[in-house]
Backbone as CSV, one residue per row, in Angstrom:
resi,resn,N_x,N_y,N_z,CA_x,CA_y,CA_z,C_x,C_y,C_z
1,MET,110.319,94.955,137.824,109.740,95.813,137.118,109.431,95.509,135.686
2,THR,107.969,95.575,135.313,107.609,95.281,134.151,107.370,96.328,133.236
3,LEU,107.431,96.098,131.797,107.152,97.178,130.752,105.929,97.471,130.228
4,ALA,104.933,96.587,130.217,103.667,96.557,129.901,102.781,95.462,130.228
5,SER,101.516,95.489,130.530,100.834,94.353,130.710,99.993,93.733,129.523
6,ILE,100.059,92.383,129.210,99.807,91.845,127.958,98.928,90.793,128.153
7,LEU,97.571,90.642,127.649,96.789,89.443,127.893,96.963,88.569,126.676
8,LEU,97.175,87.214,126.672,97.113,86.321,125.578,96.009,85.568,125.543
9,VAL,95.324,85.612,124.433,93.983,84.762,124.187,94.154,83.865,122.910
10,ASP,94.469,82.589,123.255,94.834,81.667,122.171,94.588,80.140,122.827
11,SER,93.703,79.513,122.121,93.398,78.065,122.476,94.610,76.915,122.279
12,ASP,95.562,77.488,121.444,96.628,76.638,121.016,97.519,76.698,122.037
13,LEU,97.859,75.738,122.728,98.607,75.821,124.318,100.168,76.126,123.925
14,GLY,100.549,75.421,122.879,101.899,75.459,122.225,102.509,76.926,121.652
15,ALA,101.520,77.540,121.070,101.665,78.758,120.289,101.457,79.720,121.654
16,ARG,100.677,79.614,122.491,100.465,80.494,123.423,101.667,80.541,124.572
17,GLY,102.143,79.259,125.009,103.321,79.081,125.740,104.438,79.772,125.154
18,LEU,104.859,79.452,123.897,106.007,80.223,123.115,105.997,81.785,123.278
19,MET,104.688,82.336,123.019,104.470,83.922,123.083,104.664,84.272,124.418
20,ALA,104.014,83.600,125.366,104.227,83.935,126.792,105.659,84.015,127.296
21,HIS,106.251,83.154,126.769,107.963,82.927,127.159,108.759,84.080,126.659
22,GLU,108.326,84.272,125.589,109.053,85.383,124.796,108.956,86.767,125.241
23,LEU,107.578,87.034,125.690,106.993,88.322,126.066,107.568,88.602,127.682
24,ARG,107.574,87.392,128.526,108.016,87.612,129.850,109.540,87.761,129.792
25,GLU,110.441,87.118,128.805,111.749,87.479,128.714,111.914,88.866,128.535
26,LEU,111.054,89.730,127.642,111.188,90.872,127.430,110.735,91.826,128.799
27,GLY,110.378,91.202,129.966,109.923,91.905,130.961,108.230,92.221,131.110
28,HIS,107.638,91.670,129.971,106.226,92.220,130.220,105.487,91.331,131.341
29,ASP,104.254,91.987,131.796,103.568,91.058,132.774,102.343,90.329,131.881
30,VAL,102.443,89.165,131.645,101.688,88.347,130.930,100.567,87.407,131.559
31,VAL,99.345,87.763,131.141,98.372,86.813,131.573,97.756,86.013,130.277
32,GLU,97.309,84.775,130.756,96.971,83.956,129.698,95.547,83.270,129.696
33,THR,94.880,83.430,128.841,93.609,82.467,128.599,93.253,82.228,127.342
34,ASP,92.233,81.005,127.232,92.122,80.495,125.933,90.815,80.597,125.193
35,ASP,89.776,81.491,125.981,88.607,81.490,125.266,88.159,83.150,125.405
36,ALA,87.248,83.519,124.571,87.009,84.748,124.507,86.254,85.304,125.581
37,GLY,85.202,84.431,126.260,84.375,84.633,127.414,85.300,85.138,128.757
38,SER,86.380,84.361,128.860,87.144,84.657,130.061,87.981,86.061,129.663
39,ALA,88.237,86.007,128.553,89.325,87.167,127.963,88.662,88.516,128.323
40,LEU,87.209,88.627,127.735,86.420,89.674,127.921,86.420,90.304,129.547
41,GLU,86.231,89.122,130.373,86.250,89.287,131.549,87.470,89.990,132.155
42,LEU,88.795,89.357,131.603,90.169,89.623,132.060,90.282,91.214,131.397
43,VAL,89.829,91.589,130.333,89.962,92.826,129.925,89.443,93.845,130.532
44,ARG,88.037,93.685,131.104,87.388,94.475,131.955,87.929,94.859,133.159
45,ARG,88.488,93.690,133.804,89.168,93.715,135.099,90.463,94.231,135.331
46,LYS,91.295,93.782,134.140,92.940,94.245,134.221,93.066,95.562,133.447
47,ARG,92.368,95.675,132.322,92.613,96.792,131.608,94.091,96.561,130.893
48,PRO,94.540,95.503,130.230,95.983,95.453,129.692,96.199,96.283,128.893
49,ASP,97.487,96.563,128.639,97.972,97.395,127.512,97.912,96.997,126.401
50,LEU,97.821,95.645,126.120,97.967,94.973,124.815,97.228,93.589,124.883
51,MET,96.206,93.434,123.931,95.660,92.261,124.076,96.130,91.151,122.670
52,VAL,96.504,90.089,122.839,97.281,89.434,121.689,96.103,88.246,121.411
53,CYS,95.438,88.280,120.419,94.215,87.242,120.346,94.229,86.555,119.019
54,ASP,94.238,85.375,119.270,93.929,84.470,118.228,92.635,84.544,117.093
55,PHE,92.638,84.403,115.981,91.626,84.508,114.923,90.436,83.657,115.234
56,THR,90.965,82.394,115.574,90.124,81.085,115.757,90.000,81.026,117.502
57,LEU,88.872,81.108,118.066,88.529,80.718,119.580,87.560,79.687,119.669
58,PRO,87.558,78.912,120.652,86.626,77.751,120.792,85.060,78.365,120.897
59,ASP,84.803,79.548,121.700,83.510,79.966,121.861,83.257,80.956,121.162
60,LEU,84.171,81.868,120.507,83.600,83.013,119.589,84.820,83.381,118.860
61,ALA,84.409,83.750,117.481,85.671,84.066,116.604,86.488,85.288,117.230
62,GLY,87.842,85.601,117.091,88.750,86.581,117.599,88.191,87.781,117.035
63,VAL,87.757,87.999,115.887,87.139,89.350,115.447,86.048,89.640,116.092
64,GLU,85.267,88.781,116.541,83.821,89.147,117.264,84.294,89.697,118.610
65,LEU,85.295,89.006,119.141,85.733,89.402,120.654,86.302,90.850,120.346
66,LEU,87.129,91.168,119.316,87.500,92.514,118.955,86.512,93.406,118.808
67,SER,85.400,93.020,118.263,84.446,93.990,118.127,83.631,94.354,119.170
68,ASP,83.650,93.310,120.346,83.088,93.703,121.283,83.804,94.558,122.404
69,VAL,85.072,94.463,122.221,86.152,95.383,122.801,86.157,96.766,122.221
70,ARG,86.036,96.891,120.918,85.731,98.129,120.206,84.577,98.978,120.283
71,SER,83.581,98.231,120.668,82.185,98.594,121.054,82.082,99.404,122.181
72,SER,83.026,98.997,123.180,82.823,99.361,124.696,83.697,100.901,124.716
73,ASP,82.907,101.783,125.157,83.470,103.091,125.285,84.975,103.176,126.147
74,ASP,84.893,102.348,127.288,86.169,102.567,128.187,87.078,101.548,127.709
75,LEU,86.883,100.544,126.572,87.823,99.721,126.181,88.435,99.681,124.557
76,ARG,87.725,100.778,123.964,87.844,100.853,122.332,89.212,101.229,122.225
77,ASN,89.940,101.871,123.003,91.433,102.183,122.617,92.389,101.299,122.783
78,MET,91.976,100.286,123.553,92.960,99.245,123.857,93.803,98.700,122.538
79,ARG,95.096,98.516,122.652,95.841,97.893,121.526,95.340,96.468,121.457
80,VAL,95.415,96.050,120.106,95.085,94.568,119.794,95.938,94.258,118.778
81,LEU,96.805,92.928,119.006,97.274,92.168,117.845,96.660,90.855,117.618
82,MET,96.347,90.751,116.442,95.579,89.546,115.998,96.766,88.503,115.471
83,THR,96.512,87.132,115.807,97.373,85.867,115.193,96.381,85.045,114.566
84,SER,97.055,84.175,113.477,96.159,83.368,112.985,97.144,82.427,112.183
85,ALA,96.664,81.048,112.300,97.511,79.976,111.451,96.897,80.123,109.858
86,ARG,95.816,80.735,109.992,95.088,80.865,108.436,95.786,82.125,107.755
87,ASN,96.837,82.209,107.068,97.335,83.472,106.608,96.865,83.950,105.191
88,ALA,95.384,83.675,104.986,94.935,84.164,103.818,94.636,85.658,103.889
89,GLU,95.115,86.141,102.681,94.820,87.750,102.826,93.620,88.262,103.369
90,ALA,92.400,87.560,102.967,91.029,87.944,103.548,91.072,88.109,104.837
91,ASP,91.569,87.002,105.804,91.685,87.044,106.957,92.409,88.318,107.561
92,VAL,93.610,88.646,106.954,94.415,89.751,107.478,93.642,90.892,107.276
93,MET,92.954,91.150,106.165,91.976,92.360,105.757,90.802,92.491,107.052
94,THR,90.226,91.362,107.152,88.931,91.122,107.960,89.616,91.663,109.456
95,ALA,90.760,91.334,109.823,91.399,91.621,111.202,91.707,93.249,111.298
96,LEU,92.292,93.653,110.185,92.570,95.149,110.272,91.284,96.023,110.050
97,GLU,90.358,95.490,109.454,88.989,96.205,109.064,88.298,96.251,110.448
98,SER,88.303,95.159,111.210,87.748,95.096,112.393,88.346,95.777,113.697
99,GLY,89.586,96.352,113.155,89.943,97.345,114.175,91.320,96.848,115.006
100,ALA,91.944,95.613,114.458,92.997,95.330,114.982,94.269,96.280,114.722
101,ASP,95.179,96.421,115.679,96.342,97.296,115.271,97.278,96.496,114.276
102,ASP,97.294,95.376,114.491,98.351,94.540,113.490,98.072,93.314,113.600
103,TYR,98.629,92.531,112.809,98.332,90.836,112.591,99.597,90.190,112.452
104,ILE,99.686,89.009,113.051,100.760,88.188,112.776,100.522,86.741,112.485
105,GLY,101.148,85.936,111.663,100.736,84.822,111.128,101.637,83.711,112.049
106,LYS,100.859,82.572,111.994,101.510,81.241,112.718,102.119,80.273,111.686
107,PRO,103.007,79.748,111.828,103.689,79.533,113.307,104.411,80.893,113.571
108,ILE,104.470,81.122,114.793,105.055,82.133,115.248,106.352,82.430,115.108
109,ASN,106.952,83.524,114.678,108.481,83.823,114.568,108.752,84.817,115.651
110,LYS,109.693,84.331,116.307,109.852,85.089,117.779,110.375,86.519,117.493
111,LEU,111.509,86.733,116.513,111.780,87.966,116.405,110.553,88.841,115.594
112,GLU,109.660,88.393,114.781,108.578,89.133,114.361,107.638,89.387,115.412
113,LEU,107.424,88.528,116.174,106.590,88.731,117.423,107.099,89.812,118.454
114,ARG,108.492,89.786,118.618,108.896,91.024,119.500,108.798,92.408,118.719
115,ALA,108.834,92.292,117.299,108.797,93.450,116.654,107.430,94.162,116.509
116,ARG,106.549,93.061,116.279,105.234,93.644,116.345,104.515,94.033,117.650
117,VAL,104.696,93.357,118.533,104.448,93.755,120.018,104.873,95.225,120.160
118,SER,106.064,95.412,119.899,106.810,96.651,120.173,106.183,97.874,119.494
119,ALA,105.925,97.525,118.174,105.265,98.516,117.385,103.891,98.848,117.863
120,CYS,103.035,97.828,118.433,101.842,97.957,119.083,101.748,99.076,120.256
121,LEU,102.862,98.665,120.994,102.957,99.482,122.238,103.523,100.910,122.049
122,ARG,104.045,101.170,120.678,104.500,102.549,120.565,103.477,103.476,120.058
123,ARG,102.319,102.893,119.891,101.034,103.614,119.495,100.552,104.538,120.566
124,PRO,100.017,105.631,120.301,99.562,106.487,121.548,98.766,105.670,122.520
125,ALA,99.095,106.164,123.649,98.436,105.543,124.912,97.149,105.590,124.987
126,ASN,96.650,104.436,125.585,95.116,104.346,125.697,94.477,105.438,126.647
127,LEU,94.742,106.815,126.022,94.000,108.123,126.742,92.494,107.940,126.718
128,SER,92.162,108.383,127.833,90.402,108.597,127.823,90.114,109.341,126.757
129,GLN,88.888,108.936,126.274,88.384,109.872,125.044,87.069,110.758,125.763
130,ALA,86.845,110.700,127.112,86.004,111.445,127.685,86.466,113.054,127.524
131,GLU,85.336,113.765,127.146,85.398,115.336,126.885,86.171,116.035,128.082
132,GLU,85.895,115.384,129.187,86.291,116.337,130.449,86.541,114.974,131.383
133,ILE,87.753,115.284,132.015,87.966,114.381,133.146,88.085,115.233,134.432
134,VAL,87.498,114.785,135.544,87.719,115.475,136.792,88.126,114.591,137.870
135,ALA,89.082,114.935,138.494,89.446,114.424,139.808,89.786,115.596,140.928
136,GLY,89.081,115.656,141.830,89.014,116.567,142.952,88.901,117.857,142.432
137,GLY,89.943,118.809,142.582,89.765,120.149,141.980,90.421,120.364,140.810
138,ILE,90.869,119.057,140.043,91.498,118.914,139.095,90.523,118.905,137.558
139,LYS,90.519,119.752,136.393,89.523,119.164,135.447,90.555,119.375,134.038
140,ILE,90.313,118.333,133.418,91.108,117.966,132.114,90.155,118.631,130.966
141,ASP,90.392,119.286,130.115,89.377,119.439,128.985,90.086,118.658,127.940
142,ASN,89.664,117.450,127.561,90.423,116.616,126.327,90.183,116.894,125.074
143,ILE,89.165,117.903,125.011,89.077,118.290,123.627,89.979,119.595,123.413
144,GLY,90.149,120.474,124.290,91.006,121.687,123.948,92.310,121.465,124.562
145,HIS,92.451,120.295,125.114,93.815,120.314,125.718,94.339,121.382,126.631
146,ARG,93.457,121.462,127.587,93.602,122.448,128.728,93.359,121.850,130.002
147,VAL,94.005,122.305,131.143,93.874,121.961,132.429,93.550,122.957,133.335
148,MET,92.388,122.782,134.156,92.073,123.753,135.315,91.972,123.267,136.349
149,VAL,92.693,124.096,137.621,92.747,123.516,138.682,92.161,124.686,139.728
150,ASP,91.096,124.319,140.432,90.327,125.260,141.198,89.947,126.338,140.315
151,GLY,89.304,126.114,139.298,88.833,127.287,138.180,89.815,128.069,137.561
152,LYS,91.166,127.678,137.611,92.112,128.535,137.079,93.031,127.472,136.164
153,TYR,93.246,128.130,134.922,94.002,127.405,133.882,95.622,127.436,134.195
154,VAL,96.061,126.344,134.168,97.456,125.993,134.355,98.096,125.575,133.297
155,SER,99.258,126.311,132.962,99.861,125.996,131.488,101.067,124.654,131.713
156,LEU,100.699,123.660,130.757,101.483,122.484,130.754,102.180,122.483,129.379
157,ALA,103.339,121.771,129.614,104.022,121.386,128.284,103.322,120.266,127.685
158,PRO,103.365,119.804,126.395,102.673,118.720,125.957,102.865,117.253,126.563
159,ARG,104.173,117.030,127.030,104.305,115.880,127.595,103.860,115.768,128.917
160,GLU,104.038,116.970,129.540,103.492,116.918,131.064,101.953,116.586,131.156
161,TYR,101.083,117.414,129.877,99.675,117.302,129.650,99.296,115.617,129.704
162,ARG,99.949,115.071,128.528,99.830,113.585,128.524,100.117,112.817,129.787
163,LEU,101.094,113.004,130.348,101.375,112.433,131.754,100.241,112.415,132.873
164,LEU,99.869,113.742,132.946,98.688,114.066,133.793,97.574,113.340,133.361
165,LEU,97.101,113.432,132.275,95.978,113.060,131.524,95.849,111.386,131.682
166,PHE,97.096,110.777,131.411,97.113,109.246,131.669,97.023,108.908,132.974
167,LEU,97.579,109.587,133.828,97.408,109.295,135.325,96.244,109.467,135.898
168,LEU,95.482,110.671,135.517,94.005,110.708,135.987,93.224,109.948,135.436
169,SER,93.484,109.246,134.134,92.473,108.459,133.607,92.679,106.992,133.977
170,ASN,93.705,106.699,134.947,93.838,105.455,135.454,94.140,105.489,137.021
171,GLN,93.174,106.342,137.519,93.544,106.375,139.123,93.596,105.539,139.866
172,ASP,94.475,105.492,140.862,94.805,104.486,141.960,95.670,103.419,141.333
173,ARG,95.977,103.405,140.201,96.851,102.350,139.498,98.142,102.766,139.388
174,VAL,99.130,101.900,139.752,100.465,102.248,140.063,101.202,101.671,138.669
175,PHE,102.040,102.787,138.039,102.726,102.567,136.826,104.146,102.754,137.091
176,SER,105.040,101.853,136.646,106.601,101.715,136.741,106.855,102.901,135.889
177,ARG,108.057,103.520,136.035,108.933,104.345,135.015,108.778,103.947,133.519
178,LYS,109.237,102.585,133.346,109.178,101.912,132.209,107.794,101.840,131.557
179,GLN,106.582,101.702,132.355,105.359,101.467,131.775,104.816,102.968,131.352
180,LEU,105.360,104.226,132.102,104.797,105.409,131.667,105.550,106.046,130.574
181,LEU,106.913,105.482,130.302,107.630,105.752,129.042,106.761,105.070,127.869
182,VAL,106.473,103.885,128.120,105.716,103.217,127.008,104.136,104.010,126.432
183,HIS,103.712,104.520,127.576,102.173,104.967,127.447,102.376,106.583,127.175
184,VAL,103.327,107.240,127.818,103.342,108.728,127.221,104.396,109.201,126.337
185,TRP,105.574,108.311,126.423,106.575,108.821,125.703,106.689,107.927,124.217
186,ASP,107.034,108.251,123.248,107.459,107.750,122.277,108.647,106.677,122.288
187,ARG,108.432,105.621,122.275,109.630,104.706,122.624,110.989,104.758,122.059
188,ASP,110.699,105.413,120.581,111.764,105.605,119.777,112.702,106.914,120.203
189,VAL,111.975,107.650,120.988,112.856,108.913,121.735,113.640,108.584,122.634
190,ALA,115.048,109.030,122.647,116.069,108.442,123.227,115.901,109.433,124.792
191,VAL,115.136,108.738,125.657,114.973,109.326,126.947,115.035,108.207,128.005
192,GLY,115.487,108.632,129.215,115.577,107.619,130.321,114.634,107.573,131.190
193,ALA,114.710,106.622,132.047,113.426,106.515,132.912,113.535,107.730,134.029
194,ARG,114.645,108.352,134.045,114.636,109.508,135.131,113.828,110.634,134.531
195,THR,113.602,110.544,133.212,112.814,111.614,132.633,111.354,111.871,133.389
196,VAL,110.875,110.431,133.671,109.750,110.715,134.266,109.800,111.376,135.567
197,ASP,110.621,110.932,136.453,110.920,111.728,137.552,110.787,113.418,137.355
198,VAL,111.572,114.100,136.418,111.577,115.234,136.303,110.275,115.875,135.900
199,HIS,109.342,115.134,135.156,108.171,115.444,134.856,106.994,115.299,135.898
200,ILE,107.462,114.314,136.871,106.521,114.259,137.922,106.688,115.421,138.935
201,ARG,107.800,115.713,139.152,108.238,117.094,139.919,107.682,118.263,139.338
202,ARG,107.763,118.387,138.158,107.305,119.602,137.426,105.370,119.801,137.945
203,LEU,105.069,118.347,137.579,103.463,118.588,137.804,103.356,118.916,139.356
204,ARG,103.975,118.227,140.146,103.901,118.483,141.483,104.053,119.910,141.867
205,SER,105.158,120.670,141.244,105.206,122.034,141.527,103.897,122.916,141.015
206,LEU,103.513,122.494,140.052,102.433,123.468,139.293,101.000,123.067,140.098
207,LEU,100.755,122.008,141.053,99.713,121.690,141.817,99.956,122.013,143.205
208,GLU,101.209,122.246,143.648,101.530,122.591,144.999,100.564,123.970,145.498
209,PRO,100.585,124.988,144.576,99.996,126.252,145.111,98.563,125.853,145.454
210,PHE,97.906,124.984,144.830,96.477,124.440,145.160,96.470,123.334,146.268
211,GLY,97.655,122.884,146.714,97.530,121.786,147.935,97.313,120.482,147.172
212,TYR,97.311,120.330,145.920,97.112,118.959,145.246,98.300,118.274,144.891
213,GLU,99.511,118.598,145.254,100.785,117.716,144.885,100.876,116.374,145.618
214,THR,100.155,116.236,146.719,99.947,114.904,147.318,99.332,113.817,146.372
215,TYR,98.424,114.192,145.326,97.723,113.437,144.503,98.534,112.599,143.598
216,LEU,99.867,113.069,143.449,100.737,112.612,142.582,101.792,111.670,143.479
217,GLN,101.711,110.344,143.742,102.130,109.866,144.907,103.346,108.871,144.220
218,THR,104.471,108.727,145.031,105.498,107.988,144.741,105.359,106.557,145.457
219,VAL,105.271,105.515,144.678,105.013,104.048,145.429,106.439,103.383,145.484
220,ARG,107.074,103.629,146.714,108.703,103.093,146.652,108.758,101.855,146.050
221,GLY,109.608,101.654,145.126,110.132,100.447,144.636,109.235,99.998,143.425
222,SER,108.176,100.630,143.133,107.157,100.243,142.037,106.950,101.578,140.954
223,GLY,106.623,102.730,141.413,106.414,103.631,140.364,105.812,105.018,140.983
224,TYR,104.676,105.343,140.151,104.007,106.512,140.646,102.505,105.946,140.136
225,ARG,101.492,106.916,141.035,100.160,106.895,140.913,99.567,108.085,141.113
226,PHE,98.205,108.481,140.650,97.468,109.388,140.930,96.272,108.942,141.900
227,SER,96.095,109.460,143.084,95.041,109.265,143.846,94.794,110.197,144.654
228,LEU,93.457,110.241,145.039,92.938,111.170,145.861,92.860,110.956,147.319
229,GLU,93.388,109.735,147.573,93.344,109.318,148.683,95.050,109.052,149.286
230,SER,95.426,109.511,150.422,96.740,109.598,150.978,97.056,108.223,151.454
């Protein structure tokens, strides 16, 4: 069971290997590539929770790749951690001003890497910025933070709302309990994985009168997904 999906983009095989090893040790699902072109393709296809990207890539500057990601409506909220062997203050400012969530210098310090990755993953989840999200008879007003089912408003607690919004925004994708804790709960909050089960049951009970409780599906041994298909 993995904690989060992470894309490593770095042409320095040694540094990339070190980071990949450390992150896999933590339980993350890590995909590696060495250039911006393949990274952009992977980002669009896999939608990772975090991209760790080097400042200097063989085909495109890391900040240019970051700019491409931030200019895309469906990718702009992805977490990005920049790395660089050039620890000049100007580079740090360029990365942060271009939209990076954080920056780490090389050579990579293992403990600092773990801390900065954890900090990035504690950021609010990549929730859709669309004003409305519609799935079957369920409609989420992402501006007013209200949920309507078959034309009727239903009352959700804040965390229930965030959980439903996240699952609807990522339909048909399976998330483990740990991944949902990363995306929906603040990792600093002392809650266990079973907290997710409680909130799923609560959401199912709210959807049951409308016949939509089956949209929240348990995938045995893996976690949960929202799907309109049984």
